[in-house]
BALOBA-1460 file (C-alpha; in Angstrom, 3 decimals):
// residues 99
<rec num="1" residu="m" x="71.622" y="102.549" z="102.051"/>
<rec num="2" residu="t" x="73.706" y="104.357" z="99.427"/>
<rec num="3" residu="m" x="77.465" y="103.932" z="99.763"/>
<rec num="4" residu="t" x="79.664" y="106.808" z="98.658"/>
<rec num="5" residu="l" x="83.391" y="106.748" z="98.095"/>
<rec num="6" residu="m" x="84.767" y="110.247" z="98.637"/>
<rec num="7" residu="a" x="88.183" y="111.349" z="97.411"/>
<rec num="8" residu="l" x="89.507" y="114.503" z="99.079"/>
<rec num="9" residu="y" x="92.380" y="116.097" z="97.187"/>
<rec num="10" residu="a" x="94.820" y="118.564" z="98.729"/>
<rec num="11" residu="q" x="96.287" y="121.349" z="96.626"/>
<rec num="12" residu="p" x="98.383" y="119.771" z="93.831"/>
<rec num="13" residu="a" x="101.798" y="121.178" z="92.943"/>
<rec num="14" residu="d" x="100.629" y="121.786" z="89.359"/>
<rec num="15" residu="p" x="96.845" y="122.357" z="89.306"/>
<rec num="16" residu="e" x="96.676" y="122.590" z="85.509"/>
<rec num="17" residu="a" x="98.435" y="119.231" z="85.018"/>
<rec num="18" residu="f" x="96.305" y="117.682" z="87.782"/>
<rec num="19" residu="d" x="93.047" y="118.886" z="86.176"/>
<rec num="20" residu="r" x="94.117" y="117.683" z="82.746"/>
<rec num="21" residu="h" x="95.030" y="114.211" z="84.022"/>
<rec num="22" residu="y" x="91.913" y="113.985" z="86.162"/>
<rec num="23" residu="t" x="89.641" y="114.896" z="83.244"/>
<rec num="24" residu="e" x="91.365" y="113.064" z="80.416"/>
<rec num="25" residu="v" x="92.657" y="109.920" z="82.153"/>
<rec num="26" residu="h" x="91.252" y="109.332" z="85.625"/>
<rec num="27" residu="t" x="87.582" y="110.189" z="85.089"/>
<rec num="28" residu="p" x="87.197" y="107.792" z="82.127"/>
<rec num="29" residu="l" x="88.687" y="105.006" z="84.284"/>
<rec num="30" residu="v" x="86.325" y="105.759" z="87.177"/>
<rec num="31" residu="e" x="83.307" y="105.868" z="84.875"/>
<rec num="32" residu="k" x="84.005" y="102.232" z="83.879"/>
<rec num="33" residu="i" x="83.666" y="100.942" z="87.474"/>
<rec num="34" residu="p" x="80.685" y="98.569" z="87.589"/>
<rec num="35" residu="g" x="77.784" y="99.701" z="89.765"/>
<rec num="36" residu="l" x="78.778" y="103.368" z="89.754"/>
<rec num="37" residu="e" x="75.519" y="105.316" z="89.876"/>
<rec num="38" residu="a" x="76.852" y="108.868" z="90.052"/>
<rec num="39" residu="l" x="80.139" y="110.738" z="89.977"/>
<rec num="40" residu="r" x="80.303" y="114.302" z="91.246"/>
<rec num="41" residu="v" x="83.503" y="116.328" z="91.102"/>
<rec num="42" residu="n" x="83.514" y="119.484" z="93.210"/>
<rec num="43" residu="k" x="86.189" y="122.193" z="93.144"/>
<rec num="44" residu="v" x="86.822" y="123.853" z="96.495"/>
<rec num="45" residu="r" x="86.640" y="127.599" z="95.960"/>
<rec num="46" residu="r" x="86.927" y="128.903" z="99.484"/>
<rec num="47" residu="k" x="87.778" y="127.580" z="102.929"/>
<rec num="48" residu="l" x="85.581" y="128.861" z="105.725"/>
<rec num="49" residu="m" x="87.015" y="126.910" z="108.652"/>
<rec num="50" residu="g" x="89.582" y="124.211" z="109.409"/>
<rec num="51" residu="d" x="93.207" y="123.374" z="108.803"/>
<rec num="52" residu="t" x="93.013" y="121.431" z="105.551"/>
<rec num="53" residu="e" x="93.701" y="123.068" z="102.208"/>
<rec num="54" residu="l" x="91.404" y="121.078" z="99.925"/>
<rec num="55" residu="y" x="91.481" y="121.530" z="96.159"/>
<rec num="56" residu="q" x="88.831" y="119.074" z="94.985"/>
<rec num="57" residu="i" x="86.324" y="116.559" z="96.328"/>
<rec num="58" residu="a" x="85.006" y="113.684" z="94.226"/>
<rec num="59" residu="e" x="81.971" y="111.622" z="95.242"/>
<rec num="60" residu="m" x="81.179" y="108.215" z="93.718"/>
<rec num="61" residu="d" x="77.787" y="106.728" z="94.607"/>
<rec num="62" residu="f" x="76.862" y="103.036" z="94.701"/>
<rec num="63" residu="a" x="73.366" y="101.661" z="95.410"/>
<rec num="64" residu="d" x="74.277" y="99.634" z="98.501"/>
<rec num="65" residu="k" x="77.021" y="97.676" z="100.285"/>
<rec num="66" residu="a" x="76.825" y="94.772" z="97.833"/>
<rec num="67" residu="a" x="77.228" y="97.049" z="94.807"/>
<rec num="68" residu="f" x="80.059" y="98.891" z="96.548"/>
<rec num="69" residu="g" x="81.842" y="95.638" z="97.418"/>
<rec num="70" residu="g" x="81.561" y="94.384" z="93.859"/>
<rec num="71" residu="a" x="82.827" y="97.662" z="92.495"/>
<rec num="72" residu="m" x="85.812" y="97.801" z="94.828"/>
<rec num="73" residu="s" x="86.917" y="94.279" z="93.877"/>
<rec num="74" residu="s" x="86.555" y="94.860" z="90.116"/>
<rec num="75" residu="a" x="89.393" y="95.053" z="87.616"/>
<rec num="76" residu="e" x="88.105" y="98.490" z="86.589"/>
<rec num="77" residu="n" x="88.500" y="99.790" z="90.140"/>
<rec num="78" residu="q" x="91.976" y="98.257" z="90.347"/>
<rec num="79" residu="a" x="92.921" y="100.260" z="87.229"/>
<rec num="80" residu="a" x="91.459" y="103.481" z="88.635"/>
<rec num="81" residu="g" x="93.235" y="102.883" z="91.950"/>
<rec num="82" residu="a" x="96.586" y="102.294" z="90.247"/>
<rec num="83" residu="d" x="96.149" y="105.521" z="88.309"/>
<rec num="84" residu="l" x="95.178" y="107.386" z="91.498"/>
<rec num="85" residu="a" x="98.309" y="106.148" z="93.271"/>
<rec num="86" residu="g" x="100.386" y="107.503" z="90.424"/>
<rec num="87" residu="f" x="99.033" y="111.005" z="89.887"/>
<rec num="88" residu="a" x="97.677" y="111.851" z="93.349"/>
<rec num="89" residu="k" x="100.153" y="110.165" z="95.686"/>
<rec num="90" residu="g" x="100.427" y="112.120" z="98.912"/>
<rec num="91" residu="i" x="97.532" y="114.494" z="98.186"/>
<rec num="92" residu="v" x="94.457" y="112.237" z="98.306"/>
<rec num="93" residu="t" x="92.396" y="110.929" z="101.211"/>
<rec num="94" residu="l" x="89.698" y="108.307" z="100.580"/>
<rec num="95" residu="l" x="86.599" y="107.950" z="102.754"/>
<rec num="96" residu="v" x="83.622" y="105.572" z="102.587"/>
<rec num="97" residu="v" x="80.340" y="107.061" z="103.799"/>
<rec num="98" residu="e" x="76.778" y="105.760" z="104.049"/>
<rec num="99" residu="r" x="73.671" y="107.775" z="103.297"/>
Protein backbone atom coordinates (compact mmCIF):
# COMPACT_ATOMS: atom_id res chain seq x y z
CA UNK A 1 0.00 0.00 0.00
CA UNK A 2 1.35 3.43 -0.95
CA UNK A 3 1.94 5.81 1.96
CA UNK A 4 1.47 9.51 1.32
CA UNK A 5 2.55 12.36 3.54
CA UNK A 6 0.29 15.34 2.89
CA UNK A 7 1.16 18.88 3.94
CA UNK A 8 -1.81 21.26 4.03
CA UNK A 9 -0.78 24.91 4.11
CA UNK A 10 -3.07 27.73 5.24
CA UNK A 11 -2.80 31.15 3.64
CA UNK A 12 0.68 32.57 4.40
CA UNK A 13 1.10 36.19 5.47
CA UNK A 14 3.40 36.81 2.48
CA UNK A 15 2.50 34.42 -0.37
CA UNK A 16 5.34 35.60 -2.61
CA UNK A 17 7.99 34.98 0.08
CA UNK A 18 6.37 31.63 0.93
CA UNK A 19 6.41 30.49 -2.72
CA UNK A 20 10.01 31.58 -3.17
CA UNK A 21 11.19 29.73 -0.06
CA UNK A 22 9.12 26.66 -0.89
CA UNK A 23 10.54 26.46 -4.42
CA UNK A 24 14.13 27.46 -3.79
CA UNK A 25 14.81 25.95 -0.36
CA UNK A 26 12.18 23.50 0.84
CA UNK A 27 11.51 21.51 -2.34
CA UNK A 28 15.21 20.67 -2.89
CA UNK A 29 15.38 19.39 0.71
CA UNK A 30 12.26 17.24 0.27
CA UNK A 31 13.54 15.82 -3.01
CA UNK A 32 16.58 14.41 -1.15
CA UNK A 33 14.43 12.26 1.20
CA UNK A 34 15.26 8.61 0.52
CA UNK A 35 12.40 6.52 -0.86
CA UNK A 36 10.41 9.49 -2.14
CA UNK A 37 8.65 8.27 -5.28
CA UNK A 38 6.63 11.36 -6.17
CA UNK A 39 6.12 14.93 -5.01
CA UNK A 40 3.05 16.84 -6.11
CA UNK A 41 2.48 20.46 -5.13
CA UNK A 42 -1.04 21.75 -5.68
CA UNK A 43 -2.16 25.38 -5.36
CA UNK A 44 -5.69 25.83 -4.05
CA UNK A 45 -7.50 28.15 -6.43
CA UNK A 46 -11.01 28.08 -5.08
CA UNK A 47 -12.83 26.83 -2.00
CA UNK A 48 -16.15 25.16 -2.66
CA UNK A 49 -17.09 24.11 0.86
CA UNK A 50 -15.69 24.09 4.40
CA UNK A 51 -14.14 26.40 6.93
CA UNK A 52 -10.45 26.07 6.12
CA UNK A 53 -8.65 28.60 3.95
CA UNK A 54 -6.04 26.41 2.27
CA UNK A 55 -3.31 27.90 0.10
CA UNK A 56 -1.36 24.83 -0.99
CA UNK A 57 -1.35 21.05 -0.62
CA UNK A 58 1.80 18.97 -1.09
CA UNK A 59 1.72 15.19 -1.48
CA UNK A 60 4.81 12.99 -1.01
CA UNK A 61 4.43 9.34 -2.02
CA UNK A 62 6.38 6.37 -0.64
CA UNK A 63 6.07 2.77 -1.87
CA UNK A 64 4.95 1.24 1.44
CA UNK A 65 5.13 1.49 5.24
CA UNK A 66 8.75 0.32 5.35
CA UNK A 67 9.88 2.94 2.83
CA UNK A 68 7.87 5.59 4.65
CA UNK A 69 9.38 4.63 8.02
CA UNK A 70 12.89 4.75 6.62
CA UNK A 71 12.25 8.10 5.01
CA UNK A 72 10.79 9.65 8.16
CA UNK A 73 13.80 8.59 10.25
CA UNK A 74 16.38 9.83 7.72
CA UNK A 75 18.70 12.79 8.20
CA UNK A 76 17.29 14.27 4.98
CA UNK A 77 13.77 14.26 6.43
CA UNK A 78 15.07 15.79 9.66
CA UNK A 79 16.51 18.66 7.59
CA UNK A 80 13.27 19.14 5.66
CA UNK A 81 11.28 19.05 8.90
CA UNK A 82 13.51 21.65 10.55
CA UNK A 83 13.08 23.91 7.53
CA UNK A 84 9.30 23.36 7.58
CA UNK A 85 9.12 24.34 11.25
CA UNK A 86 10.92 27.56 10.42
CA UNK A 87 9.06 28.88 7.39
CA UNK A 88 5.60 27.35 7.86
CA UNK A 89 5.14 27.40 11.63
CA UNK A 90 1.48 27.81 12.48
CA UNK A 91 0.19 27.38 8.91
CA UNK A 92 0.93 23.72 8.12
CA UNK A 93 -0.93 20.52 8.97
CA UNK A 94 0.68 17.15 8.22
CA UNK A 95 -1.33 14.00 7.49
CA UNK A 96 -0.28 10.43 6.68
CA UNK A 97 -2.64 8.58 4.34
CA UNK A 98 -2.65 5.11 2.79
CA UNK A 99 -3.73 4.31 -0.74
